[in-house]
N, C-alpha and C positions, 0 to 999 in steps of 0.2 A: 693820409697821416694816421699812424698808429699811436694809441695812447694807453697807458696802463691805468689811467683814472676813469676813462669813459669807454665802455665796450658797447658800441652801437649795435654790433651784430647780435650780441647777447640780449640787448633790450628788445630788438625786433623779434628775435626768436621767442623771447619770453611773452611778448604781447600776442604773438601768433598762437602760442600754446594756451594762453588764457582764453582766447577767443574760441579755440577748438574745444577746450574743456567746458566752456559755457554752453556751446552747442551740444556737446556730448551729454551734459547734465540735462538739458531740455529734452533731448531725444530719449534719454533713459526715463525721464518723468512721463513722457508720452506713452512709453511702453508699459510702465507700471500702472498708470491711471487709465490708459486707453483713450485719453483726450488730448487734443492740441490746446484746448482752452479749459484748464482745470480750475483756474482762479481768476479773479478780476485783474491780477497782475499780468496774466498772459495776454489778454485782450479785453479791456474794460467794456467796450461797446458790445462785442459779441457775447461776453459773459452775462451782461445785463439782459440782453434779449433772450438768451437761453433760459435764464432764471425766471423771467416773466412767463415764458412758454411752459416751463416745467410747473409753475404754480397753476397755470390754466389746466394742464393735464391732470393735476391732482384734484382740481375743482370739478373737472368732468367725471372723475371717478365717483365723487359725491353725487353728481347729477345722475349717473347711471344707477346708483343705489336708490335715489328718489324715484326714478322712472320704473324701476323694478317693483318698488313698493306700490306705486300708483297702479301699475299694470295688474298686480295681484289683487288689489282692492277692487278694481273694476271687473276683473275676471270673476270674482266671487259674486258681485252684483249681477253680472250678465247671466251667470249660471242660475242664480235665483230667479231672475226674470224669465229665463227659458223654462225652468221647472214650473213656475206659476202658470206660464202659457200652456204647458202640457196638462196641468191639473184643471185649468179652465176649459180646455178642449174636452177633457173627460166629463166635466160638469155639463158642457153643452150637449154632449151625447145623451146624458140623462134627461136634460130638459127637452130635447127633441123627442125622445121617447114618450115624454109626458104629454105631448100634444095629442096623442091618441086617447080615446075614451076607455079603451079596454085594457088599461094597464093599472098596476097598483101604484098610484101616485104617492102614497104615504111612504112606501119603501124607497121609491126614487128620491123623495125628499130627504130621507135618512142618509142615503148615499151622498146627496148633494151637501148636506150638513157636514158629513165626514170630510169631504173634499175641501170644504171651506176651512175647517179646522187645520187641515194639512197645509193649506196655503198660508194661514197665519203662522204656523210653525216654521215654514221655509223662510218667510220674510223676516221673522225675528232672529233666525240663526244666521242670516246672510251678512255677517260682519267679518272684517279682517283688520286686525290690530286695533280693535275698538271702533272702527268706522263702518257704519251701515248706510249704504246709499239707496236702500229701497224701503226703509221703514218710516220715512218722513222726519227722522231726527236731524238730518243734515240737508242743507239746501244745495251745496256744491263743495267740491274740494279743488285745491290748487296744487298741481303737480309741477315741481321745478323741472324745467325742460332744457334750459340752455343758459350759458353765460355769453353775453354779447359785448365784445370789446371794441371800442372806437376811440377816436382822438380825445373825446371828452370823458372817458373813463369806462367802467364796466357796469353793465346793468344785467339783471336777470330776467329771463322769460319764463312764463308758466303756461301750462295747459289747464284750462278750466273744464272740469267735468261736472255737469249738473246731475243732481240726484233724481231719481224717479220714484215717486211715492206709490208703493204697491201695498201699503198697510191696510188693515181692516180695522178702522177705529170705531168710535161710538156713533153709529148712524142714527142720530136722535130722531124720534118720531115727533117732530115739532109741528103742531097744528097750524100751518101757515096759509092754508088754502080754504076758501069756501066756494061753493059752486051753486049754480042754478040747477034747475031740474034735470038739465041735460048732462050735468057733470057728476061724477062719482068720486068720492074720496074715502079711502080706507082709514079707519081710526088707528090702524097699526102701521101704516106706511104712508109716506108723504107723496102720493101719486094721484093723478086724476086723468080722466079720459072724457073727451067731448066728441060727440058724433054729429057731424054737420052734413045734412042732406044736400044734394046738388040743387042748384037753381033756387037759392033763397034760405037755406038752413042757417039758423043763428043760434048762438049760445054765448054765455058769459063765464068768465072765471075771475075770481077776486083774490088778490094776494093780500092777506091780512097780517096784522102784527104778530099773531100767534101767541102761544103760551110762554115762549121764551124770547128774549131779545135777539134781534138780528146781529150777526157778527161778521166782521170782514172775512171773506173767504166762503161764506154761504153762497150757494148758487141754485138757480132754477133752470132746467133744460126743457124745452118744448120739442116734441117730435111731431112733425106734420108730414104724413106719408113717409118718404125716405129721407127727408131733410130735417135738420135740427137747428134750433136757435137757442142760445143760452145767455144768461146774464149772471155775473158774479158780483156780489156785494163788495165794495171797496171800503178802505178805511175812511175815505172822504165821504162816502155815503153815510157811514155810521156817525161821523162827526158833522153831519150837514145841518145840525141845529133844528130849525123849525121845519125843514123839509121832511116829508114823510118817506120813510124808506120804502114802503110798499109802492108809493107813487113813483119813486125813482126806478124801482125794479120794473114796474109796469111799462114805463116809458122806454127803458132800455130793451125790454123784450119786444115791444111793438116795433122799435127800429130794427131789431135783429130779424124779426119775422118779415117785415116789409122788404128787407134787403134780399130775402130768398126769392122774391118775384114769383110766388105761387099763383098760377092763373086763377082768377075769380075770387081769391081770398082777400077779404078786407078786415083789418084789425083796427078798431077805434078805441081811443082812450078818452074818458070823460073825467076831467079834474073834479067834477062834483061828486063822483063816486070813487073814493080813495082806493087805489090799487086795482081797479076793475078794468078788464079788457073785454071788449065785445067782438065776437067773431061772426062774420057773415060770409057764407059760401055761395057766390053767384056763378060758380063754374059749372061744368057739365058732369063732374064726377063727385061722388060722395067723398068727404074727407073725415079722417079721424085725427083728432089733436090730443096727444097724450103729454103729460108733463111729470116732472119729478123734482123734488127738492133734495138738496144735498148740503148737509151742514159742514162747516169748516173742519171739524174734528173727525170727520168720518174716514179720512184716509183715501188714497187713490182708488182703492177697491171697496170703499164703504158701501156701495150700492149692492154688494153681494148679499148683504143682510136682508134685502127686500125680496130676494128670490124665494118664491113659494109656489111650487108647481101644483100644490093641492088647491090653491085659491085662484091663481092667475098664471097659467102656464104660458100664455101668449106674451104677457109683459115680461115674464122671466126670460123668454127667448130674446127679446129686445135688449134686456139688461145684460145678458151674458155676451152678446155681440159687442156691446160697448166696453165691457170689462176686458174682453179678449183684445180689442184694439189697443186699450191702455197698456196691457202687458206686452203685446208684440212691439209697440212703439218703444217701450222701455228697453226691451232686449236689443232692439236695433240701435237705439241711442248708445247703450253701453258697448255694443259691438264696434260701432264707429269710433268711439273714444279709445277703446282698447287697441284697435288697429293703428290709430294715430300715435299713441304712446309707444307701441312696439316699433313703429317706423322711426320715431324720434330716438329711441334707445339704440337701434341699429346704426343710425347716423352718428350718434354721439360716440359709439365704439369706434367707428371708422375715422371720425374726426380726431379722437385721441391717438389712434395709430398714426395718422398723418402728422400730427403735431410732434409726436415722439420721433418720427423719421426726420422731420425738419430740424429738431434739436440736434439729432445725431449728425446731420449734414454740417451744422454749424461748429460743433465742438469735438466730434469724434476724430481720432487720429486714423490716418491711412496706414495701417500696419505694414503693408508691403513696402510702401515708400519709407516708412520709419526704419524698418529692418535694414534696407539697403543703405540708408543714411548713417545708421549706427556703424555698420562695417566700414564705410568710408571714413567716418570720423575717428574710428579706432586706428586705422592706418595713418591718418593725418597726425594723430596724437603721437604715434611711435616715431614718425618722421620729425615732428616738432621736437620731441625729446632728443633725438639724435642731432638735430641742428643746433639746439641749445648747448648740448655737450661740446660740439665742435667750436661754437662761438666762445664758450668759456675757456677753451684751451688756447685761444689766440694770445692772451697776455703772457702765457708761459713761453710761447715761441719767441717773444722779444728777448728772453734771456740769452739766446744764442748770439745776439748782436753784441753782447757784453763779455763774451768769453774770449 
């Protein structure tokens, strides 16, 4: 049945054209934006996921900046530690030369003092963006390394880099030792030496209150042959009330020496004699027990102030070995931390690229497919226009029935 009031063919053709035009508009939008999901209207779920991932990518850019800053800070500290190691090696060369009797030890000491000043300059200058990891002003730094997303939310991860104290502070000549006839203590340096003959040699060392109060961080190190034992005063020791700090140190040192298991050596502590340790050598070889006090403010290389080849070249050699170990350990620690941070930075860059590729997979348009679809839709649009034109002419054909 034909009707002049309702043109079904025209309505069908019109709906077809609207559908084609909608698809054509979507295709043209994909071409202009390069995305199949350009807004939440296109696909709310995919759009939300892509925006979350894009935010993470921007966050990782900030993490890359943090890692770069951390790497640079540590690189400066590592270079300083390596330079200090080289300077200490040069100092050791001077000290080794001073072991001979036919050298000018005064001139060698002058060179050693110059190297000491240079070490101090290097340590003070080793800062990056206001952070110095080798002068004792900082205990550690936290380097932002990652954002960890889980079902419970987002948390941050950091890499902790410990500082290494290579400073030369105030190595106070605090009179904290007294010794029996077998021990010697310089009035200008806090050191002592005991000589214990084999098969019964004995001697005592007493740790006294000294001219200045003990502080947390003060330490005493004993060297017995090639082994060392040490004790560091803690805050609990300082706050111990009625307990004598010299007694606490003496007990701690006794336990440390006993743990070395040196054949024939016995160390006794008598509470009746505050801070006193009695050494007995029942072994078959003579023993030399040397010790050194280090105050908390002396810095990691504070013992360098005790090096004096004019008065005691042998002890100076022992001291420089200890300082070299400190500097080498510091450089190694910084090198490991720098490698870890550089590895993390490389991973973050690759992770950012992977996330960016994932976002593209979700929202980017396939331009080859889009181009082909555009041409097809343009043809369909032309055909739909022609079909609508034909459908609109049908009512006019009814006039021929009334002529």
